[in-house]
C-alpha positions in Angstrom: -35.8 7.7 41.9 -35.4 11.0 43.8 -31.9 10.1 44.7 -30.9 9.5 41.1 -32.2 12.8 40.0 -30.3 14.6 42.8 -27.1 12.8 41.8 -27.6 13.8 38.2 -28.2 17.5 39.1 -25.1 17.5 41.4 -23.0 16.0 38.6 -24.1 18.6 36.0 -23.6 21.4 38.6 -20.0 20.2 39.3 -19.2 19.9 35.5 -20.6 23.4 34.9 -18.5 24.7 37.8 -15.3 23.0 36.5 -15.8 24.5 33.0 -16.5 27.9 34.3 -13.7 28.2 37.0 -10.9 26.0 36.0 -8.4 27.5 33.6 -8.1 25.9 30.1 -4.8 24.0 29.8 -3.7 22.8 26.4 -3.6 19.0 26.1 -0.3 17.2 25.7 -1.2 16.4 22.1 -1.6 20.1 21.3 1.7 20.9 23.0 3.3 18.2 20.9 1.9 19.8 17.7 3.5 23.1 18.6 6.8 21.5 19.0 6.5 19.5 15.7 9.2 19.9 13.1 9.1 19.0 9.5 10.6 15.7 8.4 14.1 16.2 6.8 14.8 14.9 3.4 16.1 11.4 3.2 19.8 10.9 2.3 20.7 9.8 -1.1 21.2 6.1 -1.9 24.7 4.7 -1.3 26.9 4.3 -4.3 25.9 1.4 -6.5 22.3 1.4 -5.5 21.1 4.2 -7.9 17.9 3.3 -9.8 18.7 2.2 -13.4 16.4 4.2 -15.8 16.5 1.2 -18.2 14.6 -0.8 -15.5 11.8 1.8 -15.3 8.8 0.6 -17.4 8.1 2.6 -20.5 4.5 3.1 -21.2 3.1 3.7 -24.7 -0.5 4.7 -25.1 -2.2 4.0 -28.4 -5.7 4.2 -29.8 -6.9 1.3 -31.8 -10.4 1.9 -33.1 -12.3 3.0 -30.1 -10.2 1.1 -27.6 -7.2 2.7 -25.7 -4.2 0.4 -25.4 -1.3 0.8 -23.0 1.9 -1.2 -23.7 4.3 -1.7 -20.8 7.9 -2.5 -21.7 11.1 -3.0 -19.7 14.4 -2.9 -21.5 12.3 -2.8 -24.9 10.5 -6.1 -24.1 6.7 -6.0 -24.0 5.4 -7.7 -20.9 1.9 -6.3 -20.4 -0.9 -4.6 -22.4 -3.8 -2.9 -20.8 -6.9 -2.6 -23.1 -9.6 -0.1 -22.1 -12.7 -0.3 -24.3 -14.9 2.8 -24.5 -17.8 1.0 -22.7 -16.7 -1.6 -20.3 -14.1 -2.6 -17.8 -10.4 -2.7 -18.8 -8.6 -6.0 -19.1 -4.9 -7.0 -19.2 -2.9 -9.2 -21.5 0.1 -10.4 -19.6 3.2 -12.4 -20.7 3.8 -14.3 -17.4 6.6 -16.5 -18.6 8.4 -14.1 -21.1 7.8 -16.4 -24.0 5.6 -14.1 -26.0 2.4 -15.7 -25.3 -0.1 -13.4 -23.6 -2.9 -14.5 -21.3 -5.9 -12.4 -20.7 -6.9 -11.3 -17.2 -9.9 -9.3 -16.2 -8.2 -7.6 -13.2 -4.6 -6.9 -12.6 -4.4 -9.0 -9.3 -6.0 -12.4 -9.0 -4.5 -13.6 -5.9 -1.2 -14.9 -4.6 1.4 -15.9 -7.1 4.9 -17.4 -6.2 7.7 -15.1 -7.2 9.2 -15.9 -10.6 12.3 -13.6 -10.7 15.0 -13.8 -13.4 18.3 -14.2 -11.5 20.5 -14.2 -14.6 20.0 -13.9 -18.3 22.3 -14.1 -21.2 
Protein backbone atom coordinates (compact mmCIF):
# COMPACT_ATOMS: atom_id res chain seq x y z
CA UNK A 1 0.00 0.00 0.00
CA UNK A 2 2.87 2.32 0.84
CA UNK A 3 4.52 1.70 -2.56
CA UNK A 4 1.30 2.54 -4.43
CA UNK A 5 1.01 5.82 -2.52
CA UNK A 6 4.64 6.70 -3.29
CA UNK A 7 4.20 5.89 -7.02
CA UNK A 8 1.05 8.03 -7.18
CA UNK A 9 2.83 10.97 -5.54
CA UNK A 10 5.79 10.61 -7.90
CA UNK A 11 3.49 10.54 -10.92
CA UNK A 12 1.68 13.67 -9.78
CA UNK A 13 5.00 15.44 -9.10
CA UNK A 14 6.33 14.59 -12.59
CA UNK A 15 3.07 15.76 -14.20
CA UNK A 16 3.20 19.08 -12.33
CA UNK A 17 6.87 19.51 -13.33
CA UNK A 18 6.06 18.83 -16.99
CA UNK A 19 3.25 21.39 -17.01
CA UNK A 20 5.35 24.07 -15.26
CA UNK A 21 8.65 23.65 -17.13
CA UNK A 22 7.94 22.39 -20.64
CA UNK A 23 6.90 25.01 -23.22
CA UNK A 24 3.39 24.86 -24.62
CA UNK A 25 3.53 23.62 -28.23
CA UNK A 26 0.40 23.97 -30.35
CA UNK A 27 -0.97 20.64 -31.44
CA UNK A 28 -1.01 19.49 -35.03
CA UNK A 29 -4.78 20.03 -35.13
CA UNK A 30 -4.40 23.66 -34.03
CA UNK A 31 -1.70 24.20 -36.65
CA UNK A 32 -3.97 22.70 -39.33
CA UNK A 33 -6.76 25.09 -38.30
CA UNK A 34 -4.41 28.04 -38.75
CA UNK A 35 -3.61 26.87 -42.29
CA UNK A 36 -7.28 26.24 -43.22
CA UNK A 37 -8.64 27.93 -46.34
CA UNK A 38 -12.29 28.49 -47.23
CA UNK A 39 -13.85 26.00 -49.63
CA UNK A 40 -14.03 27.44 -53.16
CA UNK A 41 -17.35 27.78 -54.96
CA UNK A 42 -18.28 24.70 -57.02
CA UNK A 43 -18.06 25.07 -60.79
CA UNK A 44 -21.28 25.52 -62.77
CA UNK A 45 -22.89 22.38 -64.23
CA UNK A 46 -21.82 21.41 -67.74
CA UNK A 47 -24.02 22.48 -70.66
CA UNK A 48 -27.20 20.44 -70.93
CA UNK A 49 -27.35 19.62 -67.21
CA UNK A 50 -28.99 22.80 -65.94
CA UNK A 51 -32.00 22.29 -63.69
CA UNK A 52 -35.30 22.77 -65.45
CA UNK A 53 -37.52 25.12 -63.42
CA UNK A 54 -40.57 23.19 -64.71
CA UNK A 55 -39.35 20.13 -62.75
CA UNK A 56 -39.24 22.05 -59.48
CA UNK A 57 -42.34 21.32 -57.36
CA UNK A 58 -44.78 24.21 -57.02
CA UNK A 59 -46.32 24.39 -53.56
CA UNK A 60 -49.67 26.10 -52.99
CA UNK A 61 -50.76 26.70 -49.39
CA UNK A 62 -54.51 26.98 -48.81
CA UNK A 63 -56.73 27.34 -45.73
CA UNK A 64 -59.82 25.11 -45.80
CA UNK A 65 -61.81 25.73 -42.66
CA UNK A 66 -59.30 25.37 -39.86
CA UNK A 67 -57.04 22.98 -41.80
CA UNK A 68 -53.92 24.10 -43.63
CA UNK A 69 -53.58 22.35 -47.00
CA UNK A 70 -50.38 22.27 -49.04
CA UNK A 71 -50.72 21.13 -52.67
CA UNK A 72 -47.57 19.90 -54.44
CA UNK A 73 -47.52 19.99 -58.26
CA UNK A 74 -44.92 19.20 -60.92
CA UNK A 75 -45.61 20.48 -64.44
CA UNK A 76 -49.11 21.43 -63.29
CA UNK A 77 -49.99 17.89 -62.16
CA UNK A 78 -51.06 17.42 -58.54
CA UNK A 79 -49.15 14.52 -56.95
CA UNK A 80 -49.28 15.13 -53.18
CA UNK A 81 -51.41 16.99 -50.64
CA UNK A 82 -50.33 17.63 -47.06
CA UNK A 83 -53.18 18.35 -44.64
CA UNK A 84 -52.31 19.90 -41.28
CA UNK A 85 -55.25 20.06 -38.85
CA UNK A 86 -55.08 22.70 -36.07
CA UNK A 87 -55.02 20.04 -33.34
CA UNK A 88 -53.29 16.88 -34.46
CA UNK A 89 -50.60 15.40 -36.65
CA UNK A 90 -50.38 16.21 -40.34
CA UNK A 91 -51.21 13.53 -42.88
CA UNK A 92 -50.49 13.15 -46.58
CA UNK A 93 -52.64 12.26 -49.59
CA UNK A 94 -50.35 10.82 -52.27
CA UNK A 95 -51.10 9.86 -55.86
CA UNK A 96 -48.63 6.95 -56.13
CA UNK A 97 -49.51 5.80 -59.66
CA UNK A 98 -50.45 9.09 -61.31
CA UNK A 99 -54.04 8.01 -61.95
CA UNK A 100 -55.68 10.68 -59.77
CA UNK A 101 -56.53 8.32 -56.89
CA UNK A 102 -55.02 9.56 -53.65
CA UNK A 103 -54.16 7.28 -50.73
CA UNK A 104 -53.84 8.58 -47.19
CA UNK A 105 -50.56 8.15 -45.34
CA UNK A 106 -49.93 9.23 -41.77
CA UNK A 107 -46.25 9.94 -42.33
CA UNK A 108 -44.28 10.81 -45.42
CA UNK A 109 -42.02 7.74 -45.27
CA UNK A 110 -43.43 4.30 -44.52
CA UNK A 111 -40.43 2.25 -45.54
CA UNK A 112 -38.73 0.95 -48.63
CA UNK A 113 -40.50 1.28 -51.96
CA UNK A 114 -39.17 0.17 -55.33
CA UNK A 115 -38.43 3.03 -57.71
CA UNK A 116 -41.27 3.76 -60.13
CA UNK A 117 -39.78 6.33 -62.48
CA UNK A 118 -41.45 7.49 -65.66
CA UNK A 119 -38.91 6.85 -68.42
CA UNK A 120 -40.98 8.35 -71.22
CA UNK A 121 -44.47 9.79 -71.54
CA UNK A 122 -46.47 11.07 -74.50
